[in-house]
C-alpha positions in Angstrom: 5.3 6.4 6.4 2.8 3.5 5.2 0.5 1.8 7.6 0.5 -1.9 7.5 -1.4 -2.7 11.1 -3.9 -4.4 9.3 -2.9 -5.5 5.9 -4.8 -3.4 3.7 -7.4 -6.2 1.7 -5.9 -9.1 3.5 -8.6 -11.2 2.0 -8.5 -9.6 -1.8 -4.7 -10.9 -1.5 -5.9 -14.3 -1.5 -8.8 -14.2 -4.1 -6.7 -12.0 -6.5 -3.5 -14.6 -6.9 -5.0 -17.7 -6.0 -2.4 -18.9 -4.4 -2.8 -22.8 -3.6 -2.2 -23.9 0.2 -0.2 -26.4 0.0 2.4 -23.8 -2.0 2.0 -21.9 0.6 3.6 -24.6 2.9 6.2 -25.9 0.6 9.2 -23.2 1.5 9.4 -23.8 5.2 9.6 -19.8 7.3 11.7 -18.8 9.7 12.6 -16.2 12.8 16.7 -15.6 11.7 18.4 -14.7 8.5 20.0 -18.0 8.3 17.0 -20.0 6.5 17.0 -16.9 3.9 18.7 -18.4 1.0 17.3 -21.7 1.7 13.9 -20.4 1.8 14.8 -18.5 -1.5 15.4 -21.6 -3.5 12.0 -23.4 -2.4 9.9 -20.6 -2.7 11.5 -19.9 -6.3 9.1 -22.9 -7.3 6.3 -22.2 -5.8 6.8 -18.3 -8.0 6.8 -20.4 -11.0 3.4 -22.7 -10.3 2.0 -19.4 -9.5 3.1 -17.8 -12.5 5.7 -15.6 -12.0 8.3 -14.8 -15.0 12.3 -14.7 -15.7 12.0 -11.7 -14.6 10.3 -11.5 -11.7 11.7 -14.7 -11.3 15.8 -13.6 -11.5 14.2 -10.4 -8.6 13.8 -13.2 -6.7 17.0 -14.6 -6.7 18.8 -11.1 -6.0 17.0 -10.0 -2.8 18.5 -10.2 0.6 17.1 -10.2 4.3 15.8 -7.3 4.9 16.7 -6.4 8.7 14.8 -3.0 9.4 12.0 -4.5 7.2 12.0 -6.9 10.0 12.6 -4.2 12.8 10.5 -2.3 11.5 7.6 -4.7 12.1 8.5 -5.2 15.2 7.9 -1.6 16.1 4.7 -0.5 15.2 3.6 1.7 18.5 1.8 4.8 17.1 -1.6 3.0 16.8 -1.2 2.8 20.8 -1.3 6.4 21.0 -5.2 8.5 21.5 -6.6 10.5 18.3 -4.9 13.4 19.9 -1.8 12.0 20.3 -1.6 10.1 17.2 -2.3 13.7 14.8 0.1 14.9 16.3 2.6 13.2 15.8 2.0 12.7 12.1 1.8 16.6 11.5 -2.1 16.4 10.5 -2.6 20.1 10.6 -0.3 20.4 8.5 -1.4 18.5 6.4 -4.6 19.9 6.5 -3.0 22.8 5.4 -0.5 21.9 2.4 -4.3 19.5 1.3 -6.4 22.6 0.1 -3.4 24.6 -0.9 -2.4 21.1 -3.6 -6.9 20.5 -3.4 -6.6 24.4 -5.1 -3.8 23.9 -7.2 -4.6 20.9 -8.9 -8.6 21.4 -8.8 -8.6 20.2 -12.4 -7.4 16.8 -11.9 -9.2 16.3 -8.6 -12.6 17.0 -10.3 -11.7 14.2 -12.8 -11.4 11.6 -10.5 -14.4 12.4 -8.5 -16.0 12.1 -11.8 -14.7 8.7 -12.3 -15.2 6.7 -8.8 -16.8 9.5 -6.4 -14.1 9.9 -4.2 -13.8 13.9 -3.3 -10.6 15.4 -3.0 -10.3 15.3 0.9 -10.2 12.1 1.9 -7.1 11.1 -1.0 -5.2 14.3 0.2 -5.7 12.9 3.6 -4.2 9.9 2.6 -1.3 11.5 0.4 -0.4 13.4 3.1 -0.5 10.6 5.9 1.2 8.4 3.8 4.1 10.0 2.0 3.5 13.7 3.8 3.3 14.7 -0.3 5.1 12.0 -1.7 8.1 14.1 -0.3 8.8 10.9 1.5 8.4 7.3 -0.3 11.0 4.7 2.1 14.2 3.8 1.5 14.1 0.4 1.2 14.0 -2.5 -1.7 11.1 -3.2 -2.6 11.1 -7.1 -3.4 13.8 -8.1 -0.5 11.6 -6.1 2.4 8.5 -8.5 1.0 10.5 -11.3 0.1 12.1 -11.1 3.7 8.4 -10.8 5.0 6.9 -13.8 3.6 10.0 -15.8 4.5 9.3 -14.2 8.2 6.7 -16.6 10.1 4.9 -13.9 12.1 2.7 -13.2 8.6 4.2 -15.6 6.0 0.9 -16.2 4.8 -0.3 -12.5 4.2 3.5 -11.6 2.2 3.8 -14.6 0.6 0.3 -13.1 -1.6 2.1 -10.0 -1.5 5.6 -11.3 -2.3 4.1 -13.1 -5.8 2.2 -9.6 -6.4 5.0 -8.2 -6.2 7.8 -10.6 -8.5 4.1 -10.3 -11.1 4.7 -6.6 -10.7 8.7 -6.8 -11.8 7.5 -9.3 -14.6 5.2 -6.3 -15.9 7.6 -3.6 -15.7 5.7 -1.3 -13.4 8.9 -2.0 -10.9 11.7 -3.3 -11.1 14.5 -5.5 -9.1 16.0 -1.9 -8.5 12.7 0.2 -6.7 12.6 1.3 -3.5 9.7 1.9 -1.4 8.5 1.3 2.8 9.6 -0.6 5.0 6.7 -3.4 4.0 6.9 -3.3 0.2 4.8 -0.6 0.5 4.9 1.3 -3.5 3.9 4.9 -4.7 2.6 8.3 -3.2 -0.3 6.8 -1.0 1.8 3.3 -0.5 0.1 0.5 -2.0 0.8 -2.9 -1.3 1.6 -5.2 -4.4 -1.4 -7.1 -4.3 -3.4 -3.8 -4.3 -1.5 -2.1 -7.2 -2.2 -5.5 -9.4 -5.7 -4.6 -8.4 -6.7 -1.1 -7.6 -3.5 0.6 -9.7 -4.7 2.2 -12.7 -3.4 4.9 -15.2 -4.4 8.2 -14.6 -2.7 10.3 -16.5 -2.9 8.5 -19.6 0.0 8.0 -20.8 -0.8 4.0 -20.9 1.0 2.8 -18.3 0.7 2.7 -14.3 4.2 4.5 -12.1 2.5 4.8 -8.5 6.1 6.7 -8.2 6.3 8.6 -10.6 2.9 9.8 -11.8 0.7 11.4 -8.9 -2.3 11.5 -11.5 -1.9 7.4 -11.4 -1.4 7.1 -7.4 -4.2 9.6 -6.4 -6.2 7.4 -9.0 -5.4 4.7 -8.2 -6.4 5.3 -4.3 -10.0 6.6 -5.6 -10.7 3.0 -7.1 -9.3 1.8 -4.1 -11.7 3.4 -2.5 -14.4 2.7 -4.4 -13.9 -1.1 -4.6 -14.6 -0.6 -0.7 -18.0 0.2 -1.5 -17.3 4.2 -1.4 -21.1 5.2 -3.0 -20.6 9.3 -4.8 -22.2 12.4 -2.5 -22.1 10.1 0.9 -20.3 11.2 3.8 -17.3 10.1 5.6 -17.1 10.6 9.6 -17.4 7.4 11.8 -21.6 6.2 11.4 -21.9 7.2 7.7 -21.7 5.4 4.5 -18.2 5.6 3.6 -16.7 5.6 6.4 -15.8 2.0 5.6 -13.8 2.3 2.6 -11.9 4.5 4.8 -11.5 1.6 7.7 -10.6 -0.7 3.8 -7.5 1.0 4.2 -6.6 0.8 7.1 -8.1 -0.7 10.2 -6.2 1.2 12.9 -9.2 3.3 14.4 -6.5 6.6 15.5 -5.8 6.7 11.8 -9.6 6.2 10.4 -10.6 9.1 12.2 -7.4 11.2 11.7 -8.4 10.3 7.4 -11.6 11.8 8.5 -11.3 14.5 10.1 -8.3 16.1 8.1 -10.5 15.1 4.7 -13.6 17.0 5.6 -11.4 20.3 7.5 -10.1 19.9 3.7 -13.4 19.0 1.6 -15.3 21.8 3.9 -13.1 24.6 2.4 
């Protein structure tokens, strides 16, 4: 399940999309489903003004209010656990064990990724395992509806407005479609990228000419390495708390227990 406590790369979202403050305020947020359709109608103009094409606008029109997303957004409790409780709940030992096996099995891929981005296998495998159980569960919510609901919801409307514009642009590009399924907050693919981060850091890791964060493990892992590099990762430096690359892990998510769990799991994988 994806981690949303701090909204990965919040500042990057506004810079990337350039959504004006005036436009962001035009469609009025709400806290119940009753105003969602009216909000969509108003937001359509904002989306078009920010470069969303017809395919993206059609996807917006087809969205529905995602009550399960709102429930998930209001009930994030695991970050209140201690580190040991969090790691036990998330199955850290099992993730490390499988991570070691996958590192051996995909040695060539991880070597290529490290050569290009400077990020070793451990952190990538730890994130992959923590986010989706190595691709085992990518979510069960409609991506565009989930992000649209959160953009409409008053709690974090500004942040998710940028995510929604990004998601609609991804529809325009064919990276996702109106029927794409992902996690409750609109996270996409095997390592759970929010839409803005797919636009900014998504790369074609398998060389087939397109970015597919869902079906291509190489794309998902290379994109994750590119994200970490974009957040200051330095090749050859350590990534435990207090070391140079721990800040890049903090860029992935600022929940302390999550950061520490990633670092611990990654080290166990890289040391074997």
